[in-house]
C-alpha positions, 0 to 999 in steps of 0.5 A, spaced: 499 500 500 505 504 501 509 503 495 503 504 491 502 511 494 509 513 493 508 510 486 502 515 484 505 521 488 511 520 483 507 519 477 503 525 479 509 530 480 512 527 474 506 529 470 506 536 473 513 537 471 513 535 464 507 539 463 510 545 466 517 544 462 513 543 455 509 550 457 516 553 458 518 550 451 512 552 447 514 559 450 521 559 447 519 557 440 521 563 435 513 564 433 511 565 440 517 569 442 515 573 435 508 574 438 510 576 445 515 581 442 510 584 437 505 585 442 510 588 447 512 593 441 505 595 439 504 596 447 510 601 446 507 604 440 500 605 443 504 608 449 508 613 445 502 615 441 498 617 448 504 620 450 505 625 444 498 626 444 498 629 451 504 633 450 501 636 444 495 638 448 499 641 453 503 645 448 496 647 445 494 649 452 501 653 453 500 657 447 493 659 448 495 662 455 502 665 452 498 668 446 492 671 451 498 674 456 501 677 450 495 680 447 495 676 441 489 672 441 485 677 438 484 680 431 489 683 427 491 690 429 487 690 435 490 693 441 490 689 448 487 692 454 492 695 458 493 691 465 491 695 472 496 699 474 499 700 468 499 707 464 495 708 458 499 709 452 497 716 449 491 717 444 493 719 437 490 725 436 488 727 429 488 734 427 483 737 422 485 743 418 
């Protein structure tokens, strides 16, 4: 009875080890390595696309803020409103003869 128990235990452990080894060998085949490499590269490409989109969005927000602060966000030829506390530029006076 004891021998039968140890024999069954040995066979079970042997089968489990063989299954693990065969799965590891399948992961090391060129096709499997290529598939995992391609999926990793596609994940990297997606992360780079997301990062560049975030950078472009932040650049646009910064440009809008800079244009607003510089008074360049209005129409061409528009004079920006003076800030509080700043002296106003002299008005051009048109003399009529």
